[in-house]
C-alpha positions as CSV (number, residue, x, y, z in Angstrom):
1,M,0.0,0.0,0.0
2,R,1.3,3.5,-0.8
3,F,0.3,5.3,2.4
4,P,0.6,3.7,5.9
5,L,-2.8,3.2,7.4
6,Q,-1.9,5.1,10.6
7,H,-1.6,8.3,8.5
8,C,-5.2,7.9,7.1
9,R,-7.3,7.4,10.2
10,S,-10.0,9.8,11.2
11,L,-10.5,11.3,14.7
12,G,-13.2,8.7,15.4
13,S,-11.1,5.7,14.3
14,I,-8.2,6.9,16.4
15,L,-10.3,7.5,19.5
16,V,-11.9,4.1,19.3
17,H,-8.5,2.5,19.7
18,H,-7.8,4.2,23.0
19,A,-9.3,4.0,26.5
20,G,-10.1,6.6,29.1
21,R,-10.9,10.1,28.2
22,A,-10.7,9.4,24.5
23,G,-13.5,6.9,24.8
24,V,-15.6,9.5,26.5
25,V,-15.0,12.0,23.7
26,L,-15.8,9.4,21.1
27,A,-19.1,8.6,22.8
28,A,-19.9,12.3,22.8
29,V,-19.1,12.6,19.1
30,L,-21.3,9.6,18.3
31,A,-24.1,10.8,20.5
32,V,-24.1,14.1,18.5
33,S,-24.2,12.3,15.2
34,I,-27.0,9.9,16.3
35,G,-28.9,12.9,17.7
36,R,-28.7,14.6,14.3
37,L,-29.9,11.5,12.5
38,V,-32.9,11.2,14.8
39,E,-33.6,15.0,14.3
40,A,-33.3,14.6,10.5
41,Q,-35.7,11.8,10.4
42,T,-38.2,13.4,12.8
43,A,-38.2,16.6,10.6
44,A,-38.9,14.6,7.4
45,P,-42.4,14.9,5.9
46,S,-44.8,12.0,6.1
47,L,-43.8,9.8,3.3
48,G,-45.7,6.9,1.6
49,R,-45.3,3.2,2.1
50,L,-45.0,0.5,-0.4
51,A,-47.7,-1.9,-1.2
52,G,-46.8,-5.4,0.0
53,S,-45.0,-6.9,3.0
54,Y,-41.6,-8.5,3.5
55,H,-41.4,-12.1,2.3
56,S,-38.6,-14.2,3.9
57,L,-37.0,-16.7,1.5
58,A,-34.8,-19.5,2.8
59,E,-33.4,-20.5,-0.6
60,H,-30.9,-18.7,-2.8
61,P,-30.8,-16.7,-5.0
62,R,-33.2,-14.1,-3.6
63,V,-31.6,-10.6,-4.2
64,F,-31.9,-9.7,-7.9
65,T,-33.4,-13.0,-9.1
66,T,-34.8,-16.3,-7.9
67,Q,-34.4,-20.0,-8.8
68,S,-37.6,-19.9,-10.9
69,E,-36.5,-16.8,-12.8
70,L,-33.1,-18.4,-13.5
71,R,-34.9,-21.4,-15.0
72,E,-37.2,-19.2,-17.0
73,L,-34.2,-17.3,-18.4
74,A,-32.4,-20.6,-19.2
75,D,-35.4,-21.6,-21.2
76,R,-35.3,-18.3,-23.2
77,I,-31.6,-18.9,-23.8
78,A,-32.4,-22.3,-25.2
79,V,-34.5,-20.7,-28.0
80,R,-32.1,-20.8,-30.9
81,N,-31.1,-17.4,-32.3
82,S,-33.2,-15.6,-29.7
83,Y,-32.0,-12.4,-28.1
84,S,-31.3,-14.2,-24.9
85,S,-29.2,-16.8,-26.6
86,L,-27.1,-14.1,-28.3
87,R,-26.5,-12.3,-25.1
88,F,-25.6,-15.6,-23.3
89,G,-23.1,-16.2,-26.1
90,Q,-21.6,-12.7,-25.3
91,L,-21.5,-13.6,-21.6
92,A,-19.7,-16.9,-22.3
93,G,-17.1,-15.1,-24.4
94,R,-16.5,-12.6,-21.6
95,I,-16.1,-15.5,-19.1
96,A,-13.4,-17.0,-21.3
97,L,-11.5,-13.8,-21.1
98,D,-11.9,-13.6,-17.3
99,L,-10.6,-17.1,-16.9
100,A,-7.6,-16.4,-19.1
101,A,-6.8,-13.0,-17.7
102,G,-4.2,-14.2,-15.3
103,K,-4.9,-11.5,-12.8
104,A,-4.0,-11.7,-9.1
105,W,-7.6,-12.4,-8.0
106,D,-6.4,-13.8,-4.6
107,K,-5.2,-10.3,-3.6
108,A,-7.4,-8.0,-1.7
109,Y,-6.7,-4.5,-0.4
110,S,-6.7,-3.3,3.2
111,G,-5.7,0.3,3.5
112,C,-7.2,3.8,3.4
113,N,-7.0,4.7,-0.3
114,I,-10.6,4.9,-1.6
115,E,-9.4,4.9,-5.2
116,T,-7.7,1.5,-4.8
117,Y,-11.0,0.1,-3.5
118,L,-12.8,1.6,-6.4
119,Y,-10.5,0.1,-9.1
120,A,-9.5,-3.2,-7.4
121,F,-13.0,-4.1,-6.1
122,S,-15.8,-2.0,-7.5
123,H,-15.1,-0.8,-11.1
124,E,-13.6,-2.9,-13.7
125,P,-12.2,-0.5,-16.4
126,Q,-8.9,1.2,-15.5
127,D,-6.0,2.8,-17.4
128,A,-2.3,2.0,-17.0
129,A,-1.7,4.6,-14.3
130,Q,-4.6,3.3,-12.2
131,S,-3.5,-0.3,-12.7
132,A,0.0,0.6,-11.6
133,R,-1.3,2.3,-8.4
134,V,-3.5,-0.7,-7.6
135,G,-0.5,-3.0,-8.1
136,S,1.6,-0.9,-5.8
137,D,-1.0,-0.7,-3.1
138,L,-1.4,-4.5,-3.2
139,R,2.4,-4.9,-3.2
140,L,2.4,-7.0,-6.3
141,G,5.5,-7.8,-8.3
142,P,6.2,-5.9,-11.5
143,Q,5.0,-8.8,-13.7
144,A,1.8,-9.4,-11.8
145,K,-1.5,-8.3,-13.1
146,P,-3.6,-6.5,-10.5
147,P,-7.3,-7.3,-10.1
148,A,-9.8,-5.0,-11.7
149,G,-13.3,-4.7,-10.5
150,A,-13.1,-8.0,-8.6
151,A,-16.7,-7.8,-7.4
152,V,-18.1,-7.1,-10.9
153,V,-16.1,-10.1,-12.3
154,A,-17.2,-12.4,-9.5
155,S,-20.8,-11.5,-10.1
156,R,-20.4,-12.3,-13.9
157,L,-18.6,-15.6,-13.3
158,A,-21.2,-16.7,-10.7
159,L,-24.1,-15.8,-13.0
160,Y,-22.6,-17.8,-15.9
161,A,-22.3,-20.9,-13.7
162,A,-25.8,-20.4,-12.2
163,L,-27.4,-20.2,-15.6
164,A,-25.6,-23.3,-16.7
165,R,-26.9,-25.2,-13.7
166,A,-30.4,-23.8,-14.4
167,G,-30.3,-25.5,-17.8
168,A,-29.0,-22.9,-20.2
169,P,-27.3,-24.7,-23.1
170,L,-23.6,-23.8,-23.5
171,P,-22.3,-22.4,-26.8
172,A,-19.7,-24.4,-28.6
173,K,-16.3,-24.3,-26.9
174,A,-17.8,-22.4,-24.0
175,P,-15.7,-22.2,-20.8
176,D,-16.3,-24.7,-17.9
177,P,-19.0,-23.3,-15.5
178,G,-17.2,-25.1,-12.6
179,R,-14.0,-23.1,-13.3
180,A,-16.1,-19.9,-13.4
181,A,-17.7,-20.7,-10.0
182,D,-14.4,-21.6,-8.5
183,L,-12.8,-18.3,-9.5
184,A,-15.9,-16.3,-8.3
185,K,-15.4,-18.0,-4.9
186,R,-11.7,-17.2,-4.8
187,I,-12.5,-13.6,-5.4
188,L,-15.2,-13.5,-2.8
189,M,-13.1,-15.3,-0.2
190,A,-10.1,-13.0,-0.8
191,W,-12.0,-9.9,0.0
192,G,-14.0,-11.4,2.8
193,D,-10.9,-12.7,4.5
194,H,-8.4,-9.9,3.8
195,G,-10.1,-6.8,2.4
196,F,-11.4,-3.6,4.0
197,R,-9.5,-4.0,7.3
198,D,-7.4,-1.9,9.7
199,E,-4.0,-2.9,11.2
200,A,-5.7,-5.0,13.9
201,G,-7.7,-7.0,11.3
202,R,-11.0,-5.3,12.1
203,F,-13.4,-4.3,9.3
204,L,-13.3,-0.6,8.4
205,F,-16.6,1.0,9.6
206,S,-16.5,4.8,8.9
207,A,-15.9,7.2,6.1
208,G,-13.1,8.8,8.2
209,Q,-10.9,5.7,7.9
210,F,-10.4,6.4,4.2
211,C,-8.1,8.8,2.4
212,G,-7.5,10.2,-1.1
213,L,-4.5,9.7,-3.3
214,E,-2.3,11.9,-1.2
215,G,-3.0,9.9,2.0
216,K,-5.1,12.6,3.5
217,V,-8.5,12.2,5.2
218,D,-10.7,15.1,4.1
219,A,-14.3,15.8,3.1
220,G,-13.5,14.9,-0.5
221,S,-12.3,11.4,0.3
222,M,-15.0,10.8,3.0
223,T,-17.9,11.8,0.7
224,Q,-16.7,9.2,-1.9
225,V,-16.7,6.2,0.4
226,G,-20.4,5.3,0.3
227,L,-20.5,5.4,-3.5
228,Q,-17.2,3.7,-4.3
229,V,-17.8,0.8,-1.8
230,S,-21.5,0.3,-2.5
231,R,-21.1,0.1,-6.3
232,G,-18.9,-3.0,-5.7
233,V,-21.0,-4.5,-2.9
234,V,-24.0,-4.6,-5.1
235,Y,-22.0,-7.1,-7.3
236,S,-20.3,-9.0,-4.4
237,A,-23.7,-9.6,-2.8
238,H,-25.1,-10.8,-6.1
239,A,-22.1,-13.1,-6.5
240,Q,-22.5,-14.7,-3.0
241,D,-26.2,-15.1,-3.6
242,L,-25.6,-17.1,-6.8
243,L,-22.7,-19.1,-5.2
244,M,-25.0,-20.1,-2.4
245,Y,-27.5,-21.4,-5.0
246,L,-24.7,-23.3,-6.7
247,G,-23.6,-24.8,-3.3
248,T,-20.0,-23.6,-4.0
249,L,-19.6,-22.2,-0.4
250,D,-19.5,-24.5,2.6
251,A,-21.1,-23.5,5.9
252,D,-17.9,-21.8,7.2
253,E,-17.3,-20.0,3.9
254,A,-20.8,-18.8,3.8
255,R,-20.6,-17.5,7.4
256,H,-17.3,-15.6,6.6
257,S,-18.9,-14.1,3.5
258,N,-22.0,-13.1,5.5
259,D,-19.8,-11.4,8.1
260,F,-18.0,-9.5,5.3
261,H,-21.3,-8.3,3.8
262,G,-22.7,-7.4,7.3
263,A,-19.6,-5.3,7.9
264,M,-20.0,-3.6,4.5
265,F,-23.7,-2.8,5.4
266,D,-22.5,-0.9,8.5
267,L,-19.7,0.9,6.6
268,I,-22.0,2.0,3.7
269,R,-24.8,3.1,6.2
270,N,-22.3,5.1,8.3
271,A,-20.9,6.7,5.1
272,L,-24.4,7.6,3.9
273,N,-25.2,9.1,7.3
274,Y,-22.0,11.2,7.2
275,R,-22.8,12.5,3.7
276,F,-26.4,13.5,4.6
277,V,-26.0,14.7,8.1
278,D,-22.5,15.8,9.0
279,H,-21.2,17.0,5.6
280,A,-22.3,20.5,4.6
281,D,-23.4,20.1,1.0
282,W,-25.9,21.3,-1.6
283,A,-29.3,19.6,-1.4
284,C,-28.9,18.4,-5.0
285,N,-25.9,16.3,-4.0
286,H,-27.8,14.6,-1.3
287,Y,-30.3,13.1,-3.9
288,S,-27.8,12.2,-6.6
289,N,-26.9,8.8,-8.1
290,H,-24.4,8.5,-5.2
291,V,-27.1,7.8,-2.7
292,G,-29.0,5.6,-5.2
293,S,-25.9,3.3,-5.3
294,Q,-25.6,3.3,-1.5
295,L,-29.2,2.4,-1.0
296,T,-29.0,-0.4,-3.6
297,G,-25.9,-1.8,-1.8
298,L,-27.6,-1.7,1.6
299,L,-30.8,-3.4,0.3
300,A,-28.9,-6.0,-1.6
301,V,-27.0,-7.0,1.6
302,A,-30.1,-6.9,3.8
303,R,-31.9,-9.2,1.3
304,L,-28.8,-11.5,0.9
305,L,-28.9,-11.9,4.7
306,D,-32.7,-12.1,4.7
307,D,-32.7,-9.6,7.5
308,E,-36.1,-7.8,7.6
309,S,-35.1,-5.3,10.3
310,R,-32.1,-4.1,8.2
311,F,-34.3,-4.1,5.1
312,S,-37.1,-2.0,6.7
313,A,-34.5,0.5,8.2
314,V,-33.2,1.2,4.7
315,V,-36.6,1.5,3.0
316,Y,-38.4,3.6,5.7
317,G,-35.8,4.7,8.4
318,G,-37.1,5.2,11.9
319,N,-35.0,2.5,13.6
320,P,-33.0,4.3,16.3
321,S,-30.7,1.3,16.8
322,M,-29.9,1.3,13.0
323,P,-30.3,4.9,11.9
324,V,-30.4,5.6,8.1
325,A,-30.5,9.3,7.7
326,L,-31.8,9.2,4.1
327,P,-34.0,6.0,3.7
328,W,-35.3,5.0,0.3
329,N,-38.8,6.6,0.5
330,A,-37.2,10.0,1.5
331,Y,-34.6,9.7,-1.3
332,F,-37.3,8.7,-3.9
333,D,-39.3,11.8,-3.0
334,K,-36.4,14.1,-4.0
335,A,-34.5,12.0,-6.6
336,I,-37.4,12.3,-9.1
337,Y,-39.2,15.7,-9.5
338,G,-42.9,15.4,-9.5
339,I,-45.9,17.7,-10.2
340,G,-45.2,21.2,-8.9
341,A,-41.8,20.3,-7.5
342,H,-39.1,23.0,-7.2
343,P,-35.5,22.2,-8.1
344,N,-33.4,21.1,-5.1
345,E,-30.9,23.7,-3.9
346,C,-27.9,23.5,-6.1
347,Y,-24.8,25.2,-7.5
348,N,-25.1,28.5,-9.3
349,N,-25.2,28.6,-13.1
350,T,-22.2,30.2,-14.7
351,G,-23.8,30.7,-18.1
352,F,-27.2,31.2,-19.7
353,S,-27.6,27.7,-20.9
354,G,-26.4,24.1,-20.6
355,L,-24.1,24.8,-23.6
356,T,-22.2,27.6,-21.7
357,S,-22.6,26.8,-18.0
358,R,-19.8,24.5,-16.8
359,P,-19.6,22.4,-14.7
360,F,-23.2,22.8,-13.5
361,F,-26.5,23.9,-15.0
362,Q,-30.1,23.8,-13.9
363,T,-33.2,25.4,-15.4
364,A,-35.3,27.3,-12.8
365,T,-38.2,25.0,-13.2
366,T,-38.7,21.2,-13.4
367,T,-40.9,19.0,-15.5
368,P,-42.6,15.9,-13.8
369,G,-40.3,12.9,-14.2
370,E,-37.0,14.7,-14.4
371,I,-34.2,13.3,-12.3
372,N,-32.5,15.5,-9.6
373,D,-29.1,14.4,-11.0
374,R,-29.7,16.5,-14.2
375,Y,-27.5,19.4,-12.8
376,R,-24.0,18.2,-13.5
377,N,-22.7,19.6,-16.8
378,A,-18.9,19.2,-17.0
379,N,-19.1,17.3,-20.3
380,P,-21.8,16.0,-22.8
381,Y,-22.1,12.6,-21.0
382,Q,-23.2,14.2,-17.7
383,G,-26.7,15.7,-17.1
384,F,-28.4,13.0,-19.1
385,G,-26.0,10.1,-18.3
386,Y,-26.1,10.8,-14.5
387,S,-29.8,11.0,-14.6
388,M,-29.9,7.6,-16.2
389,G,-27.5,6.3,-13.5
390,T,-30.0,7.4,-10.9
391,L,-32.9,5.8,-12.7
392,E,-31.0,2.6,-13.2
393,W,-30.4,2.4,-9.4
394,L,-34.1,3.0,-8.9
395,Y,-34.9,0.1,-11.2
396,D,-32.3,-2.1,-9.4
397,I,-33.9,-1.2,-6.0
398,A,-37.3,-1.9,-7.5
399,E,-36.2,-5.4,-8.4
400,I,-34.8,-6.1,-4.9
401,L,-38.0,-4.8,-3.4
402,R,-40.1,-7.0,-5.8
403,H,-38.3,-10.1,-4.8
404,A,-38.8,-9.2,-1.1
405,G,-42.6,-8.7,-1.6
406,F,-43.0,-5.0,-2.4
407,D,-44.2,-3.1,-5.5
408,A,-42.0,-0.1,-6.2
409,Y,-43.0,0.1,-9.8
410,A,-46.5,1.4,-8.8
411,F,-45.2,3.5,-6.0
412,R,-45.8,7.3,-6.1
413,G,-44.1,10.0,-4.1
414,S,-45.7,13.0,-2.5
415,Y,-45.6,14.9,-5.8
416,G,-47.1,12.0,-7.7
417,Q,-43.7,11.0,-9.1
418,S,-43.0,7.4,-10.1
419,I,-40.4,5.3,-11.9
420,E,-42.8,5.1,-14.8
421,M,-43.1,8.9,-14.9
422,A,-39.3,9.3,-15.0
423,T,-38.9,6.7,-17.7
424,E,-41.7,8.3,-19.9
425,Y,-40.0,11.7,-19.6
426,Y,-36.6,10.5,-20.8
427,A,-38.2,8.3,-23.5
428,C,-39.0,11.5,-25.4
429,Y,-35.3,12.2,-25.9
430,A,-34.3,8.6,-26.6
431,T,-37.1,8.5,-29.2
432,A,-36.1,11.8,-30.8
433,V,-32.4,11.3,-31.3
434,G,-31.6,7.6,-30.6
435,F,-29.2,5.9,-28.2
436,G,-25.6,7.2,-28.2
437,N,-26.5,10.4,-30.0
438,A,-26.5,14.1,-29.0
439,I,-29.7,15.9,-28.1
440,V,-30.2,18.6,-30.8
441,A,-32.9,21.1,-31.3
442,Q,-33.8,19.9,-34.8
443,K,-34.9,16.6,-33.3
444,A,-35.7,17.1,-29.6
445,A,-36.9,20.7,-29.2
446,A,-40.4,19.5,-28.6
447,C,-39.4,17.5,-25.5
448,P,-40.3,19.3,-22.2
449,N,-37.5,21.3,-20.7
450,F,-35.2,20.8,-23.7
451,E,-32.9,23.6,-22.5
452,Q,-31.7,21.4,-19.6
453,Y,-30.4,18.6,-21.9
454,A,-29.3,20.4,-25.1
455,G,-26.0,19.0,-26.3
456,K,-26.0,16.0,-23.9
457,I,-25.4,12.4,-25.1
458,I,-28.1,9.8,-24.7
459,S,-26.0,7.4,-22.6
460,G,-26.7,4.6,-20.2
461,A,-30.3,4.3,-21.2
462,E,-30.6,0.9,-23.0
463,G,-31.2,-1.2,-19.9
464,I,-33.8,1.1,-18.6
465,F,-36.0,0.8,-21.7
466,M,-35.6,-2.9,-21.9
467,R,-36.8,-3.2,-18.3
468,S,-39.6,-0.6,-18.7
469,A,-41.1,-2.7,-21.5
470,I,-41.5,-5.6,-19.0
471,H,-42.9,-3.6,-16.1
472,Y,-45.0,-1.1,-18.1
473,P,-46.2,-3.1,-21.1
474,G,-49.1,-0.9,-21.8
475,D,-46.9,2.1,-22.6
476,S,-46.5,2.3,-26.4
477,R,-43.6,4.7,-26.4
478,M,-41.5,2.4,-24.2
479,S,-42.4,-0.6,-26.3
480,R,-41.2,1.2,-29.4
481,L,-37.9,1.9,-27.8
482,E,-37.5,-1.7,-26.6
483,E,-36.1,-3.2,-29.8
484,L,-33.7,-0.2,-30.4
485,A,-32.4,-0.6,-26.8
486,K,-31.8,-4.3,-27.2
487,M,-29.9,-3.9,-30.4
488,S,-27.8,-1.0,-29.0
489,A,-27.0,-3.1,-25.9
490,L,-26.0,-6.1,-28.0
491,S,-23.5,-4.0,-29.9
492,A,-22.0,-2.3,-26.9
493,N,-18.4,-2.9,-26.1
494,S,-18.9,-2.9,-22.3
495,G,-20.4,-6.5,-22.4
496,P,-23.3,-7.9,-20.3
497,D,-24.0,-6.6,-16.9
498,A,-24.6,-9.4,-14.5
499,V,-27.2,-7.6,-12.3
500,L,-29.6,-6.7,-15.1
501,F,-28.8,-9.7,-17.3
502,G,-31.9,-11.3,-18.6
503,Q,-34.2,-8.3,-17.8
504,W,-35.5,-8.2,-21.3
505,R,-38.2,-9.9,-23.4
506,N,-37.2,-12.4,-26.2
């Protein structure tokens, strides 16, 4: 690791290691934070509750899919030349590359650098400089290949093996599903046994235990923790869920992996609470895609562990023993603008339009269905792309909720907003200019609030419109976009995403 961990510890993490007066001070600090959390939740408006009730499920998988859904997808894959069979062929090709990559999958990081966690655990793509930093922090030799997005890869490997077990016919010369499951297990065990720990071997638990590239703990590094950890935990929870279905983990290994994910739940929750309560920030930042990722990670772990109390605390808040400062229903109410909603407090515009105001821009009004994360404007992929990121997390959460017994697809916030409303709003732009293209007046000026999105690229939207066609089949605009979205996703260079794999119609 580049920077010694003792240089990267927050006041809280230092105090917790010492007795006497320091313990008293830490208790006072924690009491103030907990008091703020309770105060924040008490001051929140009365928010709606989902239709349904929590359904416990003993068998795996149960987070993003179930055994019956795996079998149904395997049946679709078995239809020759179907869309599902083509995508499964892509998945098999990607698995072959994973197995042949020769990366140091048994290495996991314990230190303070949040970027190393991001690139080693949570996010697969990395450039040469990032790869070199990961290798240095993991103390690998010059010839060793550092892991990249280990949680994402484990999820993909486990999905391939699970679909093979469910009956999906393998393409010619497809890789061995057993090898894929074994590598997924090695990755999961490496991080569960050796990752995210302090010098004493205890799991990291607060944003203040992480640092930036220079080894310093500051607001910049602390506000990144929840996002960068959760975006990987979503996939590691998915991987464990599928490995449990496969029977790849024995009882002791499953217990160790449960302990790891339980610790990650506490870390992400504490990081979310820091970002919402203790860090002075613009209101628009509080309801961005960052929190969507964190809530998805928290709910994925709660469902993996089949823990109703954790699940309810994340969805509704109100649990003083497990405070969540910004639960899902409060986030939903601000992440999507509804009827008569005003823009969340945000950065000032520096120009008269989105084409001249960098790095932020917001129109003074909102249109029902717009996403709060529209305000970022540093480049053409922001604004629209980040809005799609938020909407994708909301779909991911809706799937977790559906498998747990709740209907988020029909849920409406206090301004009448819904997932369907948001999808319909952005469908206007996708229909007008197509996936991967820039929003221009000649084609999209008729879309409501066009000024907010002029010049932006339609990015990250394909999975949303494939899913929307399933859950809102009566919406003709979404159905028209479905085939275009499927073809665009099939030709994408990024490859299949394990969490949303199969969420399409043949």
